[in-house]
C-alpha positions as CSV (number, residue, x, y, z in Angstrom):
1,M,89.9,27.9,26.1
2,T,92.2,30.8,27.3
3,A,90.6,33.2,29.6
4,P,90.8,36.7,28.0
5,R,91.6,38.3,31.5
6,D,92.7,37.1,34.8
7,P,89.8,35.2,36.8
8,F,87.9,37.2,39.4
9,F,88.8,34.8,42.1
10,P,92.4,33.5,42.4
11,A,93.0,30.0,41.7
12,H,93.4,29.1,45.4
13,Q,89.9,30.6,46.4
14,P,86.7,28.9,46.0
15,I,84.4,29.7,43.2
16,R,81.4,28.2,45.1
17,A,79.3,30.7,47.3
18,D,79.0,28.4,50.0
19,A,82.3,26.3,49.8
20,Q,82.2,25.4,53.3
21,T,79.3,22.8,52.9
22,P,80.1,19.5,51.3
23,L,78.8,18.8,47.8
24,D,75.5,16.8,47.8
25,V,76.3,14.1,45.3
26,Q,73.3,12.2,43.8
27,R,74.2,9.2,41.7
28,I,71.1,8.7,39.9
29,G,72.3,6.4,37.2
30,L,70.3,5.9,33.8
31,I,67.5,8.6,33.3
32,D,65.9,10.0,30.4
33,Y,67.1,13.2,29.4
34,L,64.1,15.2,29.9
35,D,63.4,13.9,33.1
36,A,66.9,14.7,34.0
37,W,66.4,18.3,32.7
38,D,63.2,18.6,34.8
39,L,65.3,17.5,37.9
40,Q,68.1,19.9,37.2
41,A,65.6,22.7,36.9
42,E,63.8,22.2,40.2
43,T,67.2,21.4,42.0
44,A,68.4,24.8,40.6
45,R,65.3,26.7,41.7
46,R,65.7,25.3,45.2
47,R,69.3,26.0,45.3
48,A,68.7,29.7,44.2
49,A,66.1,30.1,46.9
50,G,68.5,28.8,49.5
51,E,66.4,25.8,50.2
52,I,69.3,23.3,49.5
53,G,72.9,23.3,49.1
54,D,75.1,22.8,46.2
55,T,74.2,19.4,44.4
56,V,75.9,17.3,41.9
57,L,73.7,14.9,39.7
58,V,75.7,12.1,38.3
59,V,73.8,10.3,35.5
60,E,73.8,8.5,32.1
61,H,71.2,9.0,29.4
62,P,69.6,6.7,26.9
63,S,70.7,7.7,23.4
64,V,69.6,11.3,22.7
65,Y,70.7,14.4,20.6
66,T,70.5,17.6,22.5
67,A,71.0,21.1,20.6
68,G,72.0,24.2,22.3
69,K,71.2,27.8,21.5
70,R,73.7,28.2,18.8
71,T,72.9,25.0,16.7
72,Q,72.7,25.5,13.1
73,P,70.6,23.5,10.7
74,E,73.4,21.7,9.1
75,D,74.6,20.5,12.6
76,R,71.4,18.4,13.0
77,P,71.4,14.7,12.3
78,T,71.0,13.0,9.1
79,N,69.7,9.8,10.5
80,G,66.2,11.0,11.2
81,Q,66.7,10.8,15.1
82,P,64.9,13.3,17.1
83,V,66.7,16.2,18.8
84,V,65.8,17.8,22.1
85,D,66.5,21.7,21.9
86,V,67.8,23.0,25.4
87,D,68.5,26.2,27.0
88,R,72.4,25.7,27.4
89,G,74.9,27.3,25.2
90,G,76.7,25.8,22.3
91,R,75.7,23.6,19.3
92,I,74.6,20.0,19.1
93,T,75.9,16.9,20.8
94,W,74.8,13.4,21.7
95,H,74.5,11.6,25.2
96,G,74.2,7.8,25.5
97,E,75.1,4.9,27.7
98,G,78.6,4.4,28.6
99,Q,79.1,8.2,28.7
100,L,79.5,9.9,32.2
101,V,77.4,13.0,32.6
102,V,77.7,15.3,35.4
103,Y,75.4,18.2,36.3
104,P,76.8,20.6,38.9
105,I,73.9,22.8,40.4
106,I,76.2,25.3,42.2
107,K,75.5,28.7,43.6
108,L,78.6,30.8,42.4
109,A,80.4,33.3,44.3
110,E,79.8,36.9,43.1
111,P,80.7,38.4,40.7
112,V,79.8,35.5,38.7
113,D,82.8,34.5,36.5
114,V,81.6,32.1,33.7
115,V,84.9,31.7,32.0
116,D,86.5,30.7,35.5
117,Y,83.8,28.3,36.0
118,V,84.3,26.5,32.6
119,R,88.0,26.4,33.0
120,R,87.7,25.0,36.4
121,L,85.6,22.1,35.0
122,E,87.9,21.5,32.4
123,E,90.8,21.4,34.9
124,A,89.0,18.6,36.8
125,I,88.5,16.5,33.5
126,I,92.1,17.1,32.5
127,H,93.3,15.9,35.7
128,V,91.2,12.6,35.6
129,V,91.9,11.8,32.1
130,R,95.6,12.2,32.5
131,G,95.3,10.1,35.7
132,F,94.2,7.5,33.6
133,G,97.1,7.6,31.3
134,I,96.3,9.9,28.6
135,D,99.1,12.3,29.5
136,K,98.8,14.9,26.7
137,A,95.1,15.7,27.1
138,G,94.4,19.4,27.4
139,R,92.9,22.2,26.0
140,I,92.6,23.8,22.5
141,D,92.3,27.6,22.8
142,G,89.1,28.8,21.1
143,R,87.2,25.5,21.9
144,S,85.8,24.4,25.1
145,G,86.1,20.9,26.5
146,V,89.0,18.5,26.9
147,W,91.1,17.3,23.9
148,V,93.6,14.6,22.9
149,P,96.0,15.9,20.4
150,G,96.4,14.4,16.9
151,A,99.8,13.3,15.7
152,G,100.4,16.2,13.4
153,G,102.2,16.3,10.1
154,E,100.9,13.7,7.5
155,S,99.1,11.6,9.9
156,P,95.5,11.2,9.6
157,L,95.1,11.0,13.4
158,R,93.2,14.3,14.2
159,D,92.8,16.2,17.3
160,R,90.0,14.3,19.5
161,K,87.2,15.7,21.8
162,I,87.0,13.4,24.9
163,A,84.9,15.5,27.2
164,A,82.2,18.2,26.4
165,L,80.9,21.1,28.4
166,G,77.5,22.9,28.1
167,I,76.3,25.4,30.8
168,R,73.6,27.7,31.8
169,I,73.6,30.1,34.8
170,T,70.7,31.7,36.2
171,R,70.3,33.6,39.3
172,G,73.9,32.7,40.0
173,V,73.1,29.0,39.8
174,T,74.7,26.6,37.3
175,M,72.9,24.0,35.3
176,H,73.9,21.3,32.7
177,G,77.5,20.6,32.9
178,L,79.9,17.9,31.5
179,S,79.9,14.7,29.6
180,L,83.0,12.4,29.6
181,N,83.1,9.8,26.9
182,C,84.0,6.6,28.9
183,A,82.9,3.3,27.1
184,N,80.1,4.6,24.7
185,T,79.6,4.0,21.1
186,L,80.8,6.8,18.6
187,E,78.4,5.9,15.8
188,F,75.9,8.5,16.9
189,Y,78.5,11.4,16.3
190,E,78.8,10.6,12.6
191,P,75.4,11.9,11.6
192,I,75.9,15.2,13.2
193,V,78.4,18.0,13.1
194,A,79.2,17.5,16.9
195,C,79.5,21.1,18.7
196,G,79.8,22.7,15.2
197,I,83.2,21.1,14.6
198,D,83.9,19.3,11.6
199,D,87.8,19.5,11.6
200,A,88.5,17.2,14.5
201,D,87.1,13.9,15.7
202,V,85.7,12.4,18.9
203,T,87.1,9.8,21.3
204,T,86.6,7.8,24.6
205,L,88.8,6.8,27.4
206,S,88.3,3.1,26.4
207,L,89.3,3.8,22.8
208,E,92.4,5.7,23.8
209,L,93.4,3.2,26.6
210,G,92.8,0.0,24.7
211,R,90.7,-1.4,27.7
212,E,87.2,-0.9,29.0
213,V,86.7,2.1,31.2
214,G,83.1,2.2,32.5
215,T,81.4,5.3,33.9
216,A,81.7,3.8,37.3
217,E,85.3,3.7,37.2
218,A,85.6,7.3,36.0
219,A,82.9,8.8,38.5
220,D,84.7,8.8,41.7
221,P,87.9,10.5,40.5
222,L,86.0,12.9,38.5
223,L,83.9,13.8,41.5
224,W,86.9,14.2,43.8
225,A,88.5,16.5,41.2
226,L,85.4,18.7,40.7
227,D,85.3,19.4,44.5
228,E,89.0,20.1,44.5
229,V,88.8,22.6,41.6
230,L,85.7,24.4,42.7
231,S,86.9,24.7,46.3
232,G,90.3,26.2,45.1
233,R,92.4,23.3,46.2
234,M,93.3,22.4,42.5
235,T,95.0,25.0,40.5
236,V,93.9,25.9,36.9
237,A,97.0,25.5,34.7
238,D,97.8,26.2,31.1
239,H,97.2,22.7,29.3
240,S,96.7,24.3,25.9
241,F,98.3,22.4,23.1
242,G,96.8,24.3,20.1
243,S,94.3,26.7,18.9
244,A,91.5,26.7,16.5
245,P,88.3,29.0,15.6
246,D,85.5,29.0,17.9
247,P,82.6,27.2,16.2
248,S,80.1,29.4,18.0
249,K,81.6,32.8,17.5
250,G,79.2,35.3,15.8
251,L,76.4,32.8,15.9
252,G,72.8,33.7,17.4
253,G,71.7,32.6,20.9
254,K,72.3,33.6,24.6
255,K,75.9,34.0,25.9
256,R,76.4,30.7,27.2
257,I,79.5,28.6,26.9
258,T,79.6,24.9,25.5
């Protein structure tokens, strides 16, 4: 995603309202999605009230489909599995074991800049994915998340999404966040139109690197990069390698980004 304007805050400035206080990282592990959603909501309420500082929840979920505000009927699974309708932006996705999910509950500096926040999350993920050796990972203008480019030409290897974003901001506090595919199965993506995109594929760190990369191996680098980018110590750069239609443009729902 390319910002349609310059960000409200220069890249060297923090986007957190309280960048002087360290992030409170809570490594929760495997947790049911609805339980995690409740925990997010309570944490966000307390953060908005000033009862706690910025918090990052690090989790994995048992297999579950979640549908954002712009999910269309044709996106939903064809395998009969239940779907949790959630209050983030975007369309449908899947979470499961082997996928690293991070929920930053952050009070953003004012004026709140949603696009800049999303781009900073993407920057942190790109830094980590490239650090693992996937050197060409980057952005596709018009679509959020982090991508690995296809081979182009006559090759059947298409662009592949390795990390997804879905956020909600209420009272200046962020909820939901990002998922990075580490060593999870891809079979549950097949019965859905993931994120409303049917002209690209999904991948994992393990698949791209040809070795097992678990969530534990990816968590520390990602948490470090998130802290760096939200605090303004890591600059958002232009890592776009292509452009494509926005799958949520013109659809109903609240203005959230996924």
